[in-house]
TORDRENPA-168262 format. One record per residue (C-alpha): y, z, x; residue number from 1. Coordinates in steps of 0.02 Angstrom, whole numbers, plus 50000, padded with zeros to 5 digits. Layout:
<nodes>
c2 c3 c1 nulo
Y Z X NUM
...
</nodes>
This chain:
<nodes>
c2 c3 c1 nulo
51322 51996 49563 1
51193 51907 49658 2
51034 51990 49728 3
50939 51868 49842 4
50756 51937 49861 5
50599 51850 49958 6
50486 51788 49882 7
50375 51909 49804 8
50182 51868 49783 9
50062 51954 49627 10
49962 51999 49765 11
50084 52089 49861 12
50113 52218 49705 13
50000 52354 49701 14
49942 52443 49515 15
49901 52628 49500 16
49743 52592 49382 17
49705 52789 49371 18
49606 52800 49514 19
49512 52664 49510 20
49469 52569 49671 21
49602 52436 49725 22
49535 52271 49735 23
49633 52160 49882 24
49661 51977 49830 25
49640 51859 49975 26
49801 51754 49989 27
49734 51557 49966 28
49860 51418 50055 29
49834 51242 49992 30
49913 51130 50107 31
49911 50940 50092 32
49888 50889 50258 33
49972 50714 50236 34
50042 50618 50113 35
49921 50502 50094 36
49843 50592 49980 37
49961 50579 49867 38
49961 50398 49848 39
49859 50291 49751 40
49786 50161 49825 41
49868 49997 49824 42
49765 49917 49974 43
49579 49868 49910 44
49443 49733 49962 45
49328 49633 49859 46
49175 49528 49882 47
49206 49340 49947 48
49258 49232 49806 49
49292 49374 49649 50
49366 49276 49524 51
49548 49316 49504 52
49536 49343 49323 53
49429 49483 49358 54
49522 49545 49482 55
49685 49549 49358 56
49574 49634 49221 57
49501 49779 49342 58
49685 49800 49402 59
49763 49782 49245 60
49873 49624 49335 61
49942 49477 49229 62
49948 49302 49279 63
50143 49293 49279 64
50142 49437 49432 65
49981 49389 49508 66
50007 49286 49689 67
49839 49228 49778 68
49839 49163 49972 69
49733 49100 50073 70
49720 49169 50251 71
49641 49012 50331 72
49785 48917 50322 73
49886 49041 50442 74
49894 49005 50616 75
50051 49089 50657 76
50160 49205 50571 77
50297 49067 50511 78
50134 49000 50422 79
50091 49173 50341 80
50279 49207 50276 81
50316 49012 50205 82
50165 49019 50109 83
50203 49178 50057 84
50371 49148 50020 85
50331 48985 49920 86
50190 49071 49828 87
50332 49207 49784 88
50467 49069 49757 89
50346 48977 49618 90
50326 49141 49517 91
50508 49206 49517 92
50680 49180 49622 93
50674 49065 49787 94
50664 49163 49918 95
50627 49033 50085 96
50777 49035 50186 97
50871 48868 50236 98
50792 48865 50411 99
50612 48942 50444 100
50648 49007 50601 101
50559 49173 50629 102
50687 49277 50616 103
50763 49224 50456 104
50578 49213 50377 105
50582 49394 50422 106
50737 49435 50340 107
50690 49347 50189 108
50528 49426 50172 109
50591 49588 50193 110
50705 49558 50058 111
50567 49484 49961 112
50467 49651 49969 113
50599 49774 49941 114
50615 49680 49749 115
50411 49658 49752 116
50392 49831 49763 117
50534 49867 49611 118
50402 49778 49496 119
50216 49750 49457 120
50129 49642 49577 121
49949 49582 49627 122
49942 49491 49789 123
49751 49426 49810 124
49730 49373 50004 125
49569 49256 50010 126
49461 49221 50149 127
49483 49401 50245 128
49366 49402 50410 129
49239 49530 50367 130
49194 49647 50503 131
49080 49529 50577 132
49203 49394 50596 133
49369 49500 50660 134
49313 49483 50835 135
49327 49289 50812 136
49488 49299 50711 137
49609 49396 50798 138
49751 49309 50744 139
49718 49297 50568 140
49682 49498 50559 141
49841 49523 50655 142
49933 49400 50518 143
49836 49510 50390 144
49896 49683 50472 145
50068 49619 50497 146
50084 49570 50281 147
49996 49742 50225 148
50128 49841 50356 149
50272 49741 50284 150
50228 49787 50109 151
50180 49974 50157 152
50372 49991 50238 153
50458 49906 50088 154
50363 50029 50005 155
50420 50149 50095 156
50594 50125 50105 157
50609 50129 49910 158
50511 50274 49879 159
50659 50359 50003 160
50814 50291 49945 161
50778 50255 49753 162
50604 50313 49690 163
50641 50304 49511 164
50658 50104 49542 165
50453 50095 49611 166
50360 49993 49525 167
50169 49934 49586 168
50104 49817 49702 169
49932 49797 49747 170
49829 49707 49887 171
49658 49630 49881 172
49578 49570 50034 173
49447 49457 49973 174
49310 49417 50106 175
49155 49465 50155 176
49098 49661 50217 177
49306 49687 50267 178
49300 49842 50334 179
49353 50031 50284 180
49521 50046 50384 181
49657 49890 50434 182
49746 49958 50581 183
49938 49880 50571 184
50031 49943 50724 185
50033 50137 50762 186
49941 50132 50557 187
49776 50147 50506 188
49781 50086 50331 189
49641 50129 50201 190
49556 50012 50111 191
49476 50052 49942 192
49324 49943 49909 193
49313 49867 49719 194
49147 49798 49723 195
</nodes>
């Protein structure tokens, strides 16, 4: 026979303490406001020109798992994805599509990012415009936000479908006075400063 009981709280039980006054305890509910509080930081900023070896030591990544990209080379989304996929292809499997059409690049990048999220990877973006220059470099900032958002989406997808396979992926924005948040579509991604 199975008996189902409502959840019983310790504060629900009244003890007879031989005429001792009852102490009523206050029930405290701890609520996590959003899942951002549970995630380890993955998006960082560092001062312009921080040596790659320092970032690798600080974040505990090896040379083989590090990708370095210069955002000054990005004029269009296609440039960003080609630069990203070429850098990845030099380290591991070739993800570059046969055509450099934007839709093919996006599809290859999604596949690549899903794979990256199951391994250990450090991605350093050099020359990211800081708060003062962001107004004059809206295209570059938009492209940085697109890449950060794509990494976040790939991570979330693996987390939902196969959390055991999750690796560790870190994105570092190297620039002068990079802000504390990056707006990517309807998301605001928190940036943790390294130095």
